[in-house]
C-alpha positions as CSV (number, residue, x, y, z in Angstrom):
1,X,-0.1,0.0,0.0
2,X,1.4,3.5,-0.8
3,X,2.8,5.5,2.2
4,X,0.7,8.3,3.1
5,X,2.9,11.3,4.3
6,X,1.6,13.9,6.8
7,X,3.1,17.4,6.3
8,X,2.7,21.1,7.5
9,X,3.5,24.0,5.2
10,X,3.1,27.9,6.3
11,X,0.8,29.9,4.5
12,X,0.5,33.5,5.4
13,X,1.6,33.1,9.0
14,X,-0.5,29.9,9.8
15,X,0.2,26.2,9.4
16,X,-1.6,24.1,6.9
17,X,-1.7,20.3,7.7
18,X,-2.0,17.9,4.9
19,X,-1.9,14.4,3.9
20,X,-0.2,13.3,0.6
21,X,0.6,10.1,-1.2
22,X,1.4,9.0,-4.7
23,X,4.1,9.8,-7.5
24,X,5.1,13.3,-7.5
25,X,4.7,13.4,-11.4
26,X,1.2,11.7,-11.5
27,X,-2.0,13.7,-12.1
28,X,-3.2,15.5,-9.0
29,X,-6.3,14.8,-7.1
30,X,-7.1,17.4,-4.5
31,X,-9.5,16.3,-1.7
32,X,-11.3,19.1,-0.1
33,X,-13.2,18.1,3.2
34,X,-16.4,19.2,4.8
35,X,-17.6,20.2,8.2
36,X,-17.0,19.2,11.0
37,X,-14.3,17.0,9.9
38,X,-10.9,17.4,8.2
39,X,-8.5,15.4,5.8
40,X,-9.0,12.6,8.4
41,X,-12.2,11.8,6.5
42,X,-10.0,10.8,3.5
43,X,-7.6,8.7,5.5
44,X,-8.7,5.7,3.4
45,X,-9.4,7.1,0.0
46,X,-5.9,8.6,-0.2
47,X,-3.9,5.3,-0.5
48,X,-6.6,3.6,-2.4
49,X,-6.1,6.2,-5.2
50,X,-2.3,6.9,-4.8
51,X,-1.1,4.2,-7.1
52,X,-2.1,6.1,-10.1
53,X,-2.6,9.7,-8.9
54,X,-0.7,12.2,-6.7
55,X,-3.4,12.7,-4.0
56,X,-3.3,15.7,-1.5
57,X,-5.8,16.6,1.1
58,X,-5.3,19.7,3.3
59,X,-7.2,20.7,6.5
60,X,-9.0,24.1,6.2
61,X,-8.0,26.8,8.7
62,X,-10.0,26.2,12.0
63,X,-10.0,22.3,11.2
64,X,-8.3,19.2,11.9
65,X,-4.5,19.9,12.4
66,X,-4.2,23.2,10.5
67,X,-3.8,26.5,12.6
68,X,-7.3,27.4,14.3
69,X,-6.7,31.3,15.0
70,X,-9.5,33.1,17.0
71,X,-12.2,34.6,15.0
72,X,-10.9,38.0,15.9
73,X,-7.4,37.2,14.3
74,X,-8.8,35.4,11.2
75,X,-11.8,36.3,8.9
76,X,-13.8,33.1,8.8
77,X,-15.3,33.3,5.3
78,X,-15.3,30.9,2.4
79,X,-13.6,33.5,0.6
80,X,-10.7,33.5,3.1
81,X,-10.6,29.6,3.3
82,X,-10.3,29.6,-0.6
83,X,-7.6,32.4,-0.5
84,X,-5.4,29.9,1.8
85,X,-6.2,26.9,-0.4
86,X,-4.9,28.9,-3.4
87,X,-1.8,29.8,-1.6
88,X,-1.5,26.2,-0.4
89,X,-1.5,24.7,-3.9
90,X,1.3,27.2,-4.9
91,X,3.4,26.1,-2.0
92,X,3.2,22.4,-3.0
93,X,3.6,23.1,-6.6
94,X,0.0,22.0,-7.8
95,X,-1.3,24.1,-10.9
96,X,-3.9,21.6,-12.4
97,X,-5.8,18.9,-10.8
98,X,-9.1,17.0,-10.3
99,X,-10.9,18.2,-7.3
100,X,-12.9,16.0,-4.9
101,X,-15.3,18.1,-2.9
102,X,-17.5,17.2,0.1
103,X,-19.9,19.6,1.9
104,X,-17.6,22.7,2.6
105,X,-15.2,21.6,0.1
106,X,-17.4,22.4,-2.6
107,X,-17.8,26.3,-2.3
108,X,-13.9,26.4,-1.6
109,X,-13.7,24.5,-5.0
110,X,-16.3,26.6,-6.6
111,X,-14.1,29.8,-5.9
112,X,-10.8,28.2,-7.0
113,X,-12.5,27.3,-10.3
114,X,-14.1,30.9,-10.8
115,X,-10.6,32.5,-10.1
116,X,-8.7,30.0,-12.4
117,X,-10.7,28.0,-14.6
118,X,-8.2,26.4,-16.4
119,X,-6.6,24.8,-13.2
120,X,-9.5,22.3,-12.9
121,X,-9.5,19.3,-14.9
122,X,-12.4,17.3,-13.4
123,X,-14.8,17.5,-10.6
124,X,-15.8,14.8,-8.1
125,X,-18.6,16.1,-5.7
126,X,-19.6,13.7,-3.1
127,X,-22.4,15.5,-1.3
128,X,-21.2,18.7,-2.0
129,X,-23.7,21.3,-3.5
130,X,-23.6,23.4,-6.4
131,X,-27.5,24.1,-6.8
132,X,-30.3,25.3,-4.7
133,X,-31.6,21.7,-5.3
134,X,-30.1,19.5,-2.5
135,X,-30.5,21.8,0.5
136,X,-32.8,20.0,3.0
137,X,-35.0,22.7,4.6
138,X,-35.2,21.2,8.0
139,X,-31.3,21.2,8.3
140,X,-30.4,24.5,6.6
141,X,-33.3,26.6,8.1
142,X,-31.4,27.7,11.4
143,X,-28.4,28.4,9.2
144,X,-30.0,30.7,6.8
145,X,-31.8,32.5,9.9
146,X,-28.4,32.9,11.7
147,X,-26.8,34.2,8.6
148,X,-29.6,36.7,8.0
149,X,-29.7,37.9,11.8
150,X,-27.0,36.6,13.9
151,X,-28.9,37.3,16.9
152,X,-28.4,35.8,20.4
153,X,-31.6,33.8,19.8
154,X,-30.7,32.5,16.5
155,X,-27.2,31.6,17.8
156,X,-28.6,29.5,20.6
157,X,-30.8,27.7,18.1
158,X,-27.7,26.8,15.9
159,X,-25.4,26.0,18.7
160,X,-26.4,22.4,19.2
161,X,-25.1,21.7,15.7
162,X,-21.4,22.1,17.2
163,X,-22.1,19.3,19.9
164,X,-21.4,15.6,20.1
165,X,-24.8,14.6,19.1
166,X,-25.2,16.4,15.9
167,X,-21.5,15.4,15.0
168,X,-22.1,11.8,15.5
169,X,-25.5,12.1,13.8
170,X,-23.7,13.4,10.5
171,X,-21.9,10.2,10.3
172,X,-24.7,7.7,11.4
173,X,-28.0,9.3,9.8
174,X,-28.8,7.5,6.5
175,X,-26.5,4.6,6.9
176,X,-28.4,1.2,6.7
177,X,-25.9,-0.4,9.3
178,X,-24.5,2.0,11.6
179,X,-22.0,-0.6,12.8
180,X,-20.1,-0.3,9.6
181,X,-19.2,3.4,10.6
182,X,-16.1,3.6,12.8
183,X,-16.8,5.6,16.1
184,X,-13.1,6.9,15.7
185,X,-14.3,9.2,12.8
186,X,-16.8,11.4,15.0
187,X,-14.7,11.1,18.1
188,X,-11.7,12.7,16.3
189,X,-13.9,15.5,14.9
190,X,-15.6,16.2,18.3
191,X,-12.3,16.3,20.2
192,X,-10.8,18.9,17.6
193,X,-14.3,20.8,17.6
194,X,-14.0,21.4,21.4
195,X,-10.8,23.6,21.0
196,X,-11.1,26.8,22.5
197,X,-12.5,29.3,20.2
198,X,-13.4,27.0,17.5
199,X,-17.0,27.4,18.1
200,X,-16.8,31.2,17.2
201,X,-14.9,30.1,13.9
202,X,-17.6,27.8,13.1
203,X,-20.4,30.1,13.8
204,X,-18.9,32.6,11.5
205,X,-18.8,30.0,8.8
206,X,-22.5,29.2,9.4
207,X,-23.3,32.9,8.9
208,X,-21.4,33.0,5.7
209,X,-22.7,30.0,3.9
210,X,-25.3,32.2,2.2
211,X,-22.6,33.8,0.3
212,X,-22.1,30.3,-1.4
213,X,-25.4,30.5,-2.9
214,X,-24.7,33.7,-4.7
215,X,-22.0,32.2,-6.7
216,X,-24.1,29.3,-8.1
217,X,-24.9,31.1,-11.4
218,X,-21.3,31.8,-12.0
219,X,-20.6,28.2,-11.1
220,X,-23.2,26.8,-13.6
221,X,-21.6,29.2,-16.4
222,X,-18.5,27.6,-15.7
223,X,-19.6,24.2,-15.9
224,X,-21.3,24.7,-19.1
225,X,-18.6,26.7,-21.0
226,X,-15.7,24.5,-19.4
227,X,-17.4,21.4,-20.0
228,X,-15.3,20.2,-17.3
229,X,-16.0,16.4,-16.6
230,X,-18.2,16.0,-13.6
231,X,-18.7,12.8,-11.4
232,X,-21.3,13.2,-8.5
233,X,-21.2,10.2,-6.3
234,X,-23.6,10.6,-3.5
235,X,-25.0,9.1,-0.2
236,X,-28.6,9.4,-1.3
237,X,-30.1,9.1,2.3
238,X,-28.2,12.4,3.1
239,X,-30.3,14.6,5.3
240,X,-28.0,17.6,4.7
241,X,-27.7,17.5,1.0
242,X,-30.2,15.4,-0.6
243,X,-29.9,13.5,-4.1
244,X,-31.4,16.4,-5.9
245,X,-28.1,17.9,-5.3
246,X,-26.5,15.3,-7.4
247,X,-28.8,15.1,-10.2
248,X,-28.8,18.8,-10.4
249,X,-25.4,18.9,-12.0
250,X,-26.8,17.4,-15.2
251,X,-28.5,20.8,-15.9
252,X,-25.2,22.4,-16.7
253,X,-22.9,19.3,-17.1
254,X,-25.3,16.9,-19.6
255,X,-22.5,14.1,-19.7
256,X,-22.3,14.2,-15.9
257,X,-22.0,10.8,-14.3
258,X,-24.6,10.4,-11.2
259,X,-24.1,7.7,-8.7
260,X,-26.5,7.5,-5.9
261,X,-25.5,5.0,-3.3
262,X,-27.4,3.5,-0.4
263,X,-25.5,5.7,2.4
264,X,-25.4,9.0,4.1
265,X,-23.5,12.3,4.5
266,X,-20.0,10.8,5.1
267,X,-20.2,8.0,2.3
268,X,-16.5,7.1,2.6
269,X,-17.2,5.5,5.9
270,X,-19.3,2.8,4.5
271,X,-18.8,2.9,0.8
272,X,-15.0,3.2,0.2
273,X,-14.7,0.3,-2.3
274,X,-17.6,1.6,-4.4
275,X,-16.3,5.0,-4.6
276,X,-12.9,4.0,-5.6
277,X,-14.1,1.9,-8.2
278,X,-16.5,4.4,-9.7
279,X,-13.6,7.1,-9.6
280,X,-11.3,4.6,-11.6
281,X,-14.1,3.7,-14.2
282,X,-15.1,7.5,-14.6
283,X,-11.5,8.5,-15.0
284,X,-10.7,5.7,-17.5
285,X,-13.7,6.6,-19.7
286,X,-12.5,10.3,-20.0
């Protein structure tokens, strides 16, 4: 099995931790994680793809083992996370890549694509939205309310999303057999989310999420005009981004491959082998 390296690179006075495996001269697959996790969610996918690809997975600022400055010292917005990711790619010498996005990784990747459209050679979206379709209202209503008015009452309604029960739920909902999900996954996230000040950082990102929706028309135009290959491989039982978020890609990428699997938000925890084979087949057909 390929060796996975665990490294840190300084970016604008901050440390970005990342995992990397595969030949340095191979095509790059950039893995961008979501909330509330880190590159840890890709711990099994990285070596599974590293025989043919240079696979790189950074932790966003405020997540995992990357720096987590206070919300007073760092503007926790998706624009800021994308700026750090851009600088990170420059630091590790990556100019062209297929991007694999999940959850928060999607809006970061869309900003990278709009800033440098030629850099992205393919999109793999695993429960990472680019359309109004896909948002499950019951999950998103308190986030939209907090973004529109970050009042104490709206913050109080949203704070349970930062706690143990909600984090564990993200891993277990929509999974036919919960015993297939390693508890280490949510315990890893819970411990890092509990660090002092991380709650304020995450609330700031919740408040900023609506800014991602404003970008969607530009993203759709990029998908249409670039004809970048798209694979949407989705946990169809996800109660955060439902299956409509996957099928919507066909509107602007008519040749997009859509795969709806019997899993939840963190599909790699239960369907790793399926996802790896789908990615290999998709790449081979390009």
